[in-house]
VMD Tcl script that draws the C-alpha trace (Angstrom):
set ca {
  {-138.57 14.19 6.01}
  {-138.96 17.74 7.60}
  {-135.76 18.66 5.68}
  {-137.13 17.40 2.48}
  {-140.42 19.19 2.74}
  {-138.55 22.45 3.38}
  {-136.35 22.19 0.46}
  {-139.30 21.46 -1.68}
  {-141.20 24.50 -0.33}
  {-138.27 26.69 -0.97}
  {-137.92 25.49 -4.41}
  {-141.54 26.16 -5.27}
  {-141.24 29.70 -3.76}
  {-138.17 30.34 -5.81}
  {-139.91 29.21 -9.02}
  {-143.01 31.33 -8.33}
  {-140.67 34.35 -7.54}
  {-138.88 33.77 -10.99}
  {-142.19 33.57 -12.81}
  {-143.57 36.82 -11.13}
  {-140.41 38.74 -11.84}
  {-141.30 39.01 -15.35}
  {-144.82 40.42 -14.82}
  {-145.97 44.00 -14.33}
  {-146.22 44.90 -10.65}
  {-149.92 45.47 -11.01}
  {-150.35 41.87 -12.47}
  {-148.17 40.31 -10.05}
  {-149.64 41.84 -6.91}
  {-153.16 43.08 -7.84}
  {-154.26 43.70 -4.11}
  {-151.58 46.43 -3.65}
  {-151.75 48.51 -0.66}
  {-152.58 52.22 -0.73}
  {-149.44 54.26 -1.63}
  {-147.62 55.28 1.41}
  {-146.44 58.35 -0.52}
  {-149.98 59.56 -0.59}
  {-150.26 62.85 1.15}
  {-146.55 63.73 1.11}
  {-145.41 67.10 -0.44}
  {-143.80 67.05 -3.85}
  {-140.05 67.13 -3.63}
  {-138.84 70.71 -4.16}
  {-137.93 71.38 -7.93}
  {-140.16 68.61 -9.31}
  {-142.03 70.01 -12.21}
  {-139.89 73.26 -11.95}
  {-138.84 73.30 -15.77}
  {-142.44 72.69 -16.73}
  {-143.62 75.55 -14.60}
  {-140.97 77.90 -15.95}
  {-142.06 77.16 -19.63}
  {-145.74 77.60 -18.77}
  {-144.80 80.91 -17.13}
  {-142.86 82.08 -20.17}
  {-145.61 80.93 -22.49}
  {-148.27 83.00 -20.71}
  {-146.15 86.12 -21.03}
  {-145.46 85.57 -24.69}
  {-149.18 84.86 -25.52}
  {-150.17 88.03 -23.55}
  {-147.68 89.92 -25.83}
  {-145.87 91.25 -22.57}
  {-142.71 90.97 -24.39}
  {-140.48 92.97 -22.19}
  {-141.41 90.62 -19.14}
  {-141.11 87.64 -21.47}
  {-137.48 88.63 -22.51}
  {-136.40 89.46 -18.81}
  {-137.85 86.14 -17.80}
  {-135.97 84.41 -20.45}
  {-132.76 85.95 -19.37}
  {-133.31 84.53 -15.89}
  {-134.37 81.12 -17.23}
  {-132.82 80.26 -20.60}
  {-134.17 76.97 -20.58}
  {-137.62 78.38 -21.36}
  {-136.43 79.14 -24.97}
  {-137.58 75.65 -26.12}
  {-141.03 76.03 -24.92}
  {-143.86 75.50 -27.48}
  {-146.17 78.41 -27.74}
  {-148.52 78.11 -30.58}
  {-148.77 75.42 -33.58}
  {-145.99 73.67 -31.72}
  {-143.55 76.49 -32.45}
  {-141.26 78.50 -30.11}
  {-141.63 82.00 -28.94}
  {-139.54 83.14 -31.96}
  {-142.17 81.53 -34.38}
  {-144.81 83.41 -32.45}
  {-142.95 86.79 -32.58}
  {-142.35 86.45 -36.38}
  {-145.91 85.35 -36.95}
  {-147.18 88.49 -35.02}
  {-144.77 90.75 -36.93}
  {-143.15 92.00 -33.60}
  {-140.39 94.68 -33.74}
  {-136.87 94.08 -34.93}
  {-135.95 94.81 -31.35}
  {-137.94 92.25 -29.75}
  {-136.97 89.49 -32.33}
  {-133.28 90.50 -31.93}
  {-133.44 90.22 -28.21}
  {-135.12 86.60 -28.43}
  {-132.52 85.51 -30.88}
  {-129.63 86.66 -28.83}
  {-131.11 84.70 -25.73}
  {-131.70 81.39 -27.65}
  {-129.17 78.87 -28.39}
  {-128.34 77.93 -32.06}
  {-130.21 74.79 -31.98}
  {-133.46 76.55 -30.66}
  {-133.56 78.35 -34.06}
  {-133.68 75.02 -35.72}
  {-137.04 73.84 -33.93}
  {-139.73 73.21 -36.28}
  {-143.50 73.79 -35.89}
  {-146.11 71.26 -36.56}
  {-145.87 71.61 -40.30}
  {-142.07 71.29 -40.20}
  {-141.15 75.02 -40.65}
  {-138.56 76.74 -38.65}
  {-138.89 80.29 -37.46}
  {-136.71 81.30 -40.30}
  {-138.72 79.51 -42.91}
  {-141.73 81.34 -41.47}
  {-140.07 84.64 -41.88}
  {-139.25 84.14 -45.54}
  {-142.60 82.75 -46.36}
  {-144.71 85.57 -44.46}
  {-142.46 88.52 -44.41}
  {-139.59 88.41 -46.93}
  {-139.21 92.12 -46.75}
  {-137.84 91.87 -43.25}
  {-134.09 91.31 -44.33}
  {-132.62 92.83 -41.10}
  {-134.47 90.01 -39.05}
  {-133.12 87.40 -41.47}
  {-129.55 88.77 -40.88}
  {-129.63 88.56 -37.10}
  {-130.98 84.98 -37.25}
  {-128.24 83.93 -39.77}
  {-125.63 85.58 -37.69}
  {-126.76 83.36 -34.78}
  {-126.91 80.25 -36.73}
  {-125.30 80.24 -40.26}
  {-126.72 76.92 -40.99}
  {-130.41 77.95 -41.14}
  {-130.50 77.81 -45.09}
  {-129.11 74.39 -45.12}
  {-131.53 73.03 -42.41}
  {-134.52 74.25 -44.42}
  {-136.31 71.74 -46.62}
  {-137.30 74.45 -48.98}
  {-135.03 76.61 -51.50}
  {-135.70 79.78 -49.51}
  {-133.95 82.09 -52.10}
  {-136.63 80.72 -54.62}
  {-139.34 81.33 -52.11}
  {-138.12 85.09 -51.60}
  {-137.65 85.58 -55.25}
  {-141.26 84.56 -56.04}
  {-142.72 86.98 -53.48}
  {-143.70 90.56 -54.61}
  {-141.83 91.91 -51.52}
  {-138.92 89.58 -51.52}
  {-136.39 91.23 -53.91}
  {-133.93 92.44 -51.29}
  {-134.33 89.16 -49.32}
  {-133.72 87.07 -52.46}
  {-130.42 88.94 -53.09}
  {-129.35 88.53 -49.50}
  {-130.14 84.76 -49.56}
  {-128.61 84.35 -52.93}
  {-125.32 85.94 -51.59}
  {-125.25 83.11 -48.86}
  {-125.93 80.32 -51.42}
  {-123.47 78.55 -53.56}
  {-125.10 78.52 -57.07}
  {-124.05 74.82 -57.95}
  {-125.96 73.76 -54.83}
  {-129.38 74.87 -56.21}
  {-131.46 72.21 -57.79}
  {-132.04 72.62 -61.52}
  {-135.77 72.94 -61.04}
  {-135.49 75.78 -58.32}
  {-132.79 77.52 -60.36}
  {-135.32 77.45 -63.34}
  {-138.02 78.75 -60.93}
  {-135.66 81.52 -59.71}
  {-134.90 82.55 -63.20}
  {-138.61 82.41 -64.22}
  {-139.71 84.60 -61.38}
  {-136.85 86.97 -62.12}
  {-137.97 87.58 -65.50}
  {-141.71 87.63 -64.47}
  {-141.10 90.41 -61.76}
  {-138.30 92.15 -63.83}
  {-135.62 91.13 -61.34}
  {-132.76 90.23 -63.83}
  {-129.66 90.43 -61.76}
  {-129.98 86.83 -60.06}
  {-131.47 85.40 -63.23}
  {-128.57 86.55 -65.53}
  {-126.01 85.62 -62.94}
  {-127.25 81.94 -63.05}
  {-127.70 81.95 -66.89}
  {-124.09 83.16 -67.38}
  {-122.90 80.47 -65.01}
  {-125.04 77.73 -66.44}
  {-126.50 78.81 -70.02}
  {-128.48 75.61 -70.39}
  {-130.81 76.79 -67.42}
  {-132.38 79.10 -69.88}
  {-134.07 75.95 -71.48}
  {-134.67 74.20 -68.19}
  {-138.35 73.79 -66.73}
  {-139.57 75.00 -63.32}
  {-142.13 73.15 -61.25}
  {-145.00 74.46 -63.44}
  {-143.18 73.40 -66.52}
  {-142.40 77.01 -67.33}
  {-139.23 77.70 -69.47}
  {-137.21 80.79 -68.48}
  {-136.29 81.55 -72.10}
  {-139.91 81.58 -73.35}
  {-140.82 83.93 -70.59}
  {-137.99 86.19 -71.40}
  {-138.78 86.16 -75.23}
  {-142.35 87.44 -74.32}
  {-141.05 90.22 -71.90}
  {-140.13 93.23 -74.08}
  {-139.01 95.05 -70.88}
  {-136.01 92.75 -70.60}
  {-134.42 94.37 -73.70}
  {-133.18 98.01 -74.01}
  {-134.30 98.17 -77.74}
  {-137.64 96.77 -76.74}
  {-137.50 94.22 -79.36}
  {-136.99 90.42 -78.74}
  {-133.60 88.92 -79.39}
  {-132.73 85.42 -80.52}
  {-131.05 83.07 -77.98}
  {-127.50 83.59 -78.96}
  {-127.98 87.43 -78.95}
  {-129.28 87.44 -75.67}
  {-126.57 85.53 -74.13}
  {-123.95 87.74 -76.10}
  {-126.08 91.00 -75.08}
  {-125.85 90.21 -71.53}
  {-122.20 88.79 -71.34}
}
mol new
graphics top color blue
foreach p $ca { graphics top sphere $p radius 0.5 }
foreach p [lrange $ca 0 end-1] q [lrange $ca 1 end] { graphics top cylinder $p $q radius 0.2 }
display resetview
């Protein structure tokens, strides 16, 4: 009888253990003892990366760039730290219009993938550069040299963004030189042509039209037609008089 009761007891204990094993610890053992780890020191190295990133962010936000860059040389993992608007130090440096030297040194110390990090609205540091300061072509060049895929990674047609900016003529030419025309969406190509005519930048516009003549009658995002814009722009023609469509295409090759 004793053996029978023991087996029954063990069976109940086992069933209870199986049932408990699928619960959270706090639910299964609500009267848990005070942690035996309380009061012990944190193991060396715990939170080390977080502390490094916080220190780097502090230097960046205080505009102590020489210290920040030297710190980044010693701790390259800090390059992914988020500074403001959930962007990196490179975002911050571009938004603050820091010197070419500072931005170049940051780029050199960052990995390729760090240049692809997006801020809270989905812009990379390269996107921010083209949107805010399209005149800074030398900065764009150093970033593209580090990561040639930046144009492909962007969700925007950056050559069109640059072309539409009053200070973006050189940047538009540079980005266009890196872009295969056949990869530009029709609506973006029409916008690029329209802005070229509007701002009297005819080189990129004519290159696209000579490659794809039908783009002259395509519509951009605002339903503008490049040819209509051109017809109303007397400065586009050497004689000063508007030309018919076929004359324009022949006139410009």
